[in-house]
N, C-alpha and C positions, 0 to 999 in steps of 0.2 A: 416631323412637319411643324413650321413654326405661326399659329394662329393669330389673330387680332379677334376680340371677342367683343361684343358690345351688348349687355345682358340688363335685362330690365330688374332693377334692386328696389326691392320695395318693403318696408318695414312693417306694415300690416293693413287690413283691409281700411282702415280709417288714416291714412296717411298720405301724401304726395311720391310719388315714383318717379325713377329716372333712369334712363341708360349710364350702365357705367361700363368702362374700356379695360378689358385685361389682355393680357398677352401670357401665352402659354407655348410653349416649348416642348421637343421630345414627344411630338403627339405620332404614335404610329398608324399609318393607312389603315391597319387591320383591327385598330379599337373600335368600340361603339363611341356613339354620341355620347350617351352616358356615362362610358369610361372616362371620355374625354371632359367631361364633365367631375367627372371624379380627382382626376388629375390636378383643375382649376384649383375646386376645392380643398386639396393636401395644401397647395400651393399659398392659400388664402389662409389656412389652419398656422400654416408654419410660420407666416408673417403676422400671428396674432389678429386678424382680419375674420369677420363674420363670412362663415361660406353662405355659398347659394342655394337656398332651400330650392328643390325642385323634387317631383312625383316621381313613383317611381315603384316599382313591386317584383313582377317575377322575371323580368328582364328577358322575357321570352318571344314577346308581342303575342301575348296572351289576357292579359289579366287588363291591359286599356288604361294603367295609371298614368302611363308617361304622358305627359300633353305639353307638347312645345311647341310655339309656332317659330318656324328657323328660315330668316332669309323672307319672311312673309307669307311662308308656306307651311299648313298644319302638319306636322311631324317632318317638315325637311323638302327635300327637293327630289327622294324617291316615294313612290307608293308600299310606304311602311311606316310600323309603328318607331317612333324616336329612337327605341331600345334596339331595334334591329337595324337601325343607317348607323350608317358604319362609316370611319372618318376619307375613307378612299372616294367617296364622293364628291370631296372636294380637294382643293390643290395648295399646294406649301404658297404662304403669305395672304392666305385669305382671308377675308373680315367677314365676322359671321353675325348676324344680328339674333338673338334669342331673346322670344317674350312670352309670356303667356297666354293662354286661349283667350281670347279679345270677343266677350259676352256679356251682357249688363243681368242674364239670368247664372252665371258664373262668377261670382265675383274673388279679387285678390285677395287669397289668407298672408301669403308673403312671398315674397319676390316671385320666383316662378309657378307658386303652389293656387290652384284655385279649389273654391267651392265646388264640386258636380253632382251636391246633393239632390239637386231639382232633377236629375235624373232619375231619383233613386224614388223620390215622389210618384215621378210619372208612373215607375214601373208598380207603387203600390198600388194605384190607383185601378192599376188591372184585375185586382184580385189577385181570386185563385180559380184551377180548373174543377168542375166538377167530376171526383174519381172515387170507385165503391174504393172502401178499405178493405183490408184484409190482404190474403196474398194475392203476388202477382200473378194478370188474366192472361189466359194462353198466348200466345205471341201471337196467333193467327186469328184471335176473336174478332179483332176489325178492322178488316182490311181498310190500306191507304193507299189510291193508286200511286203510281211510280210518280206523276208530275207532281202530286200534293206534296208529295213526301221531302222530293227536290227542293220543293219551295220554302217550306217549312226550316230545311236544315241551312239552307240559303241566307235566309232572314234569320235562323238564332244564331250564324256566325258573328253579327253585331257584338263590340265585346265593352261598349259606353264606352268609349275613348273620348269622344265629343268632339272629333275633328271635321267633325258636317256643322256640327254651330261654329266651329273656328273661322270656317271657311267660308260660310254663308256670311253674303256680304247683308241679309237682315238676321243676321244669329238665331236663323230658325233650327228647329228641332226636331222637325216631319222627317225626313229620312230617319232617324234613330226610333222617333217613335214607332214609323210607321212597321220596321223591322221587330218591335217588341210585337205590334200587334198582328202581324201578317202570319208570324211562326205559327202562333198559335190559333188563329182564327180560321188556317186550312186545315188542320188538323180535327178530326170529328172530336177527338177528347177537348177541346177548345169551343166546341159548337156550343156548347148551351149559353153561357156568359157571353157570344160573338159580340152581341149588341151592346149590353152595360160595359162590357170592356172597353169596348174602342171609341162612346160617347163619354166615359169617364177620364180614359186617359188625354184623351184630344183636350180635353177643359184642362185638366190638368195641367197638362202642356200649357195652353195658352193662358193659367192663373202663373206659371212660375215668367211669365216675363219673356221667354221667347218669342222672335222675330216671325212675321207672317212669310210662307213662303213662295217664290216668284217664279220657281223653277229654272232657276240659273245654271243648275245643277254642278255649281261647286263641291256640292257634298258631296254626292257620290263620287267625285273625279277626286277629293281627298281622302276617301273612306280606305283603309287599309284594310278591311275586310271584304271590297267590294260588293257595298249592298248596291244594287242596282235603282237608279231613279225610280224605274216604273213602280217602284214598291210605293212611293206615296201617293201616284194614281189608285193603285189595289186600297190604301189605305180610304182615300177620299169617298171612292164607290162605297167600303165597309160602312162608313160614318154616314153614306146620306143615307144607303137601304137602311141603316138603322134608326134612323131619325125618320124616317117614313112610318116606321112598324111602329115605333113609340107613339108619333102622334095620331097614326091610325087606327 
């Protein structure tokens, strides 16, 4: 396959960026999107040019490091992570636009790399769960209803990639934050801190400059792990309950 790439190039966060055009040839349909970018970078290095900087780590759809907007879609045309997107999703001769996440809370570091440490601070604001130290508790000492366990597992699948923020027209992080809150708040182990957790994490999310949620649903559509949109409503109920308890 021969492809025409239009890639966002930006020297650093303080400089102006622009789209640069490159042609890449010999691309196999079985390559991942990141392997295609590796091929481009090999060509650029051989020509003495600066390679395109982009985030990646496990390349197995687990870590959430890869973060690209491809032809206007977070992670590209398939509902998966960028590293698991294969070139068979494109056709020979296609022009592909590759950009970084676009959100004020995710400033560009270089080229396609953005700073997502805002997510780390939101998680840190949630603190820890209360747990007795010592030996591991007996597995059946704290029964958990299956519906609650299933919900916790569903929300714990969030890998923090940021696709929800990139896809949202408001740059909201409500889906991410709700996943991190709900996967602990539905379990008895997370119950003692459930009020402070939701209040502190939502406050930190707002302080980071993420946009407000208008429930357009783009976040859930783009999420490669399928975090459901009702997760946001569940978090809102938790927040309102916590506010009433704190004020009362």
